[in-house]
N, C-alpha and C positions, 0 to 999 in steps of 0.2 A: 497217313495212309495205314489202313487195316488189313495188310497184306502178310500172309504167310513167308513171303520172299523178304519181306523188309520189316334279346333276350326276353324269355318267357319268365312270368313272376315265378316265385318260389313261396312254398307254405314256411310259414314261421315255424322254428324247431320245436316250439311249446306245443304245436298241434299233434299230440302224441297219436299215431295210428293213421295218419293222413298220408296218402302217397305223395312222393317228391318226384316232380319231373327230372330229368336229367339236364345236364349243362345245356344252356341255350345255344342252339346252332347259331352260327354267324349268318346275318341276313345278306345272302350273296346274290349276284345276279345269276342270271342263267347261263350254263356253259361250265365246261369242266377242264378244258385244256390248260396246260400252265408250262412255262418256263422257270427253272430255278436259277438265281443268281448267286453264285459263291465264288467270286473271283479271287483267285489265289490261295483258297481254303478248301476246296474240295477233298474230302478224305481226311481232313485235319480236325482236330479237336474244336477250333472254332467254326468249322463248316458242319456241325452236326446236325443242323436243321435239314441243310441239303442231303447230308448222308441219310438221315431218316426217311426223308422223301422218296428218294431213289430205292430203299429198302422195302417201303411200305406205305401206300397212301388209299384211303377208302374215298377221298372226297375229289382229288383231281388226277386226271391223267397227264403224267409228266412225260412231256415231249423231250426234252434236252436240259442240260446243266451247263450254265456259262461259266467257264473257268479257262482262260487262256494259257495259263501254265500247265494244263493237263490235257489241252484239246487235242483230240484225235483219238481217244481212248473211250471204249465201252464203260460206262459208270458202274455197271454191276461188276464187270471183270476187274475194273481198277479197285473197287471196295472189297470184294470178297471173293473173286477169282471166278465168278460165274457170270457170263455175259446176259444182259436183260434187254438189250436194244436201245437203250436211253445213252445217246451220245454225249459227249462232253465236247462242247464248243467253244470257240474263241471270243465270239461277242454277241450281243443282242441281235444285231443285223444277220449275222450268220444263223442265229437260232430261229428267226421268223423266216427266213429264206428257205430253211431246210424243213419247217413246219408246213411250208406252202401257203401260209395265211398268218394273220396276226392273232396268236393265241389269246384265249381269254384273260389268263393271269400271268403276271410276273411275281414269283415269290421270293422274297429276300430270305435265301438260305444261310444267311451268315448268322453266327451266334458269338460275337466276341464278349468278352467278360464285362465290359464297359457298356454293351447294349446299344452303341452310338455308331452312326455312320460317319464315314470318311466324305471329304468333298469329291472324291473320284466316284465313291458309291451313289451318292446322291444324285449325280450326273446320269447315270445308268437307269435308276429307278424313274427319274424324271424323264428320261428318254421313252421308257416304257409306257408312262402315263400319256405322253404327247402321240405315242402311236396307237392308243386306245386300248391299253392294257389296264386292267383292275390290278391293284398292288394288295398283297398280303403281307404284312409286316410283323414279326414276331420279336422285334426288338424293343428295349425299354424306351427308347425314343419314339413316341406317338407321332406319328406323320400327319394325321389330322390336326394337330395342334401347330404344325409348321406352316405358316403363311405362304410360302413359295409352293409348298405341296398342295395345300388345300385349294389354292387358287388354280393350280394346273389341273387339279382333277376337275374342277367345276368346268373349266374351259373344255377339256376333252369328254365330259361326260360320263366318267369313270369313278369308281369307289376306291377307297383306301379303307382296309381292314387292319386295325391295330389289335393283333391278337391279345397282347398282355394286357390291354385296358381292363381294369377290375370292373365289376359292377359297382352301382352306387352303394355306399356304407349301409344304407338302410337295407339294402338286400343281401347283405352279407350275413354271415352266421358265427355266432361264437359256438364253442363247444357245449353241446345239451346232454351228452350222455346217451343220445340214441344209438350210438355205435354198439351198445350192450344189447340192442335186439336185433343186431345183425348174427345169425346163427350159423353162416357158413364161414368156414377158414378165410382169413385175410393173410395173404403172403406180400410182403414188401420186397422189392428189389432195390436193396441200398448198394453203396460201393466205397471205394478207398478215395475216390476223385470224383470231380465233375467231368462230363464228356468221356465216359468210361464204358458206355454201352449198357447202361441200366435199361434205357428205354427199349433198345432193341432185344434185350433178354426177356424183358417184361412181354413184348408183342410175340415174340417165338413161343414164349411158354404158353400164353394164352392160345395161340393158333394150335400147338400140339396137344394141348389138354382137350381143346374142343375135337381135334380129330382122334382122339381115344375114346369120345363119349363122354367127358366131363365138361359140363357146361361151365366154362369160366369166362369172366368179364373183367376188362382192364380199366383201372382208374387211372388217369394221366394226372400228372402234376406240373407238367411244363409246356411251353408253347408249341414245340414240335409235335407232341401228341394231338394237341388240339388242331394243329394246322392238317396233320395227317387225315383227320376226321373221327378223333375218338368222340364216343357219345358221353361219357362221362369224364369230367376233369375240371381243372382249374389251375391257372397259371399261378403258380404258389409264390413265386418270388417277386410278384408284383403287388402283393397284398400288403396291407398294415398287418404287423405280427400278431395284433389282438385278434384277428379273424381267421388266421392261417390253420389251426388246428381244427377250429369248427367247419372251414370251407372243405377241409379233407375228409371229415367226418360226415358231412352233408352229401357229398360226392359218392361216398361208399355206400350210406343208407340209401341214397336214390339208386344206385347199381343194384343192390340188393332187392328193393321192393319193385324196381322196374323190370328186372330180368330173371329173378328167383334163379339165381346161378348155384352150382355146386361149391364154386371157390371164386374169390375176388383177388385180383392181381393189382398191386398197387405200385406204380412206378415211382424210382427214387429220384432224389435231386441232390447234386453236390456229394457230401459225406459228412457223417456226424460227426467226424475228426476236423474237418476243413475249417480253417480260421476265418473264411470269408463268408461263408453259408451256414445258415440255421435251418433250412429246409427239413433235413433229415428229422431233426428233432420235431419238427410240426407232424410230418408224417407218420413217425412212431405214436406220438400222443393222440393224434385224431384218427387214424386207422385201428389203433391196436391191433397190430398183426400178431397171429399166432406163429407165425414164422417168418423167417427173413432169409433171403439170398444175398451173398456178398459178391459184387463184381469186383475183379481185382486185375490190373496190368502188372505182371511182375517186372517188364523191362522198363517202366517208368522209375526214375530215381527221384524226381521232384514232381510237385503238383502241376497240372497242366497250365494254367495261366498265372501261378504263383511260383515262379522258379526259386524263389529264396526259402520255399518250405520243402523238406523232405517228404516223400511218399510213405504213408504208413504200411505196415505190413497188413496182410489179411487177420493175422492172428490179432494184432493189437485193435483192429477194427472191430473184430468180432467180440473182443472183450469189453469194448466200450459200449457196443450196441446192447450187449446182454447186461451190462451193468446200469445202462440208462433206462431201459424198458423192460417190462414184464413180457419178455418173449424168447425165442431161441432162434440162432441161425442153424438153418437146415442143410447148407450147402454152400459151396463156392463156384462161381462160373468166372473164366479166365478169358480175359482180353487178349488176343494174340498178336497185338501190334509189335512190330519189329522182331517177331519170333520165327524161327525155322520150324519145321513140324516136329523134328527131333526135340528141339528146345521145349516146344509147346507140350509134348508127351511127357517129358521130364518133369515140367512145372506142374502138370496135373497129378502125376505119381507123387511128388514131394510134398505138395500141399495137402493130398489125401493122406499121407503118412503122418505129417506132423500135425494135422487138424483133426484127424479121425472123422472128416466128413466126406459127402459125396462131392466130386470135383468134376468139371467137364468145361469144354468151351461150347457154347450154343450154336456158333457158327460153323464149325468145321466137324464136330462130332456128332454122333447120332442123336437125334431129337430125343429118342427113347431115353437118353441118360438125363436129359433135363425133366422129362416127365417122371422117371422112375425116383429122381431126388425128391420130388413132391410126394409120391405116393409111399415112399418109404416113411416120411415124416407124417402122413395123414393117410393111415391104412383105410380109413372109410371111404376115402375117394376111389381107391382101387376096386373096392365092391360096386360103386356108380359105372367104373368102366367095364368091369365085367358083365354088368347086366344090361349095359346099352350098346357095347361095341359089337357087331356081327362078328361071329367065330369065322 
């Protein structure tokens, strides 16, 4: 709980100068209403896909979240202290009844470290199929390859979208060097752990920069961003390592050529120091960011899904990032989980004093703090804002 109280074809990379289309959108049926299934995990680290969809979705109208342990609360109020009208309900039947009809989609909002479904979770998703709901699945377990799910979908006449299924290897890209043609700054949002708020910070940064008249585009690297409707991105942890840097590069180049942005924000995954994940390394290599923002949760003592491993400090992660890549950390963002407001204020002040960097909490402090962090590091963007933002 994050509370203060607690395909289209791609051009080959060798075709210099050719426009590269964005990530192919999923071939989805008509309709956009959705229920998010997150039993027992809403607001937790392993419920990050549901958490993200409640906060932001361009593709779906989220009607409710299923989690019997937290039923009766407003999803936005529970996550961030601000109501958003999305109820958390106890069951699929209750969610359908509340909607007044069978919604178009049932989205699996669970994101466990192993990426697999339990037997109980399978029953709920199969129930959704039987009721005529299309399934959006962001797990490593591909439900189209599961005989029971495939047969159920055929009988019900619905689709299953396995978001993490990569393109055919012939359509994937190795690093090509085209990243050096991208002339706008790239900022990567990395962190000290998985499921620590990197995607949320990246989304808020893009929104606030655009509000200031600075054209910002986000490149996603995880399944949640793709489910939310991100135009550019790849589920990086589902790829063969040989193509990871190249696919990040490819999507950054696509965003640059397709949007002509002033800045590109790249969502982070895992942590560079994390013993189980290598994705941060590929993001740094593929996007070649000019700046990095590090997300940190001061109250965490161990890694989220790996309690045998102690949490790194923000300082140690910053040192590792700057030693690993030709980049610099331009600021730190705090995840306020389990912190009171006084504890948060102290953490912001202490990290600023120790690190000599701008520090803020994107969810509870003014959005201008996050933007100013970027403008301080890249003064040329301030000129863009000054010339495009009405006085």
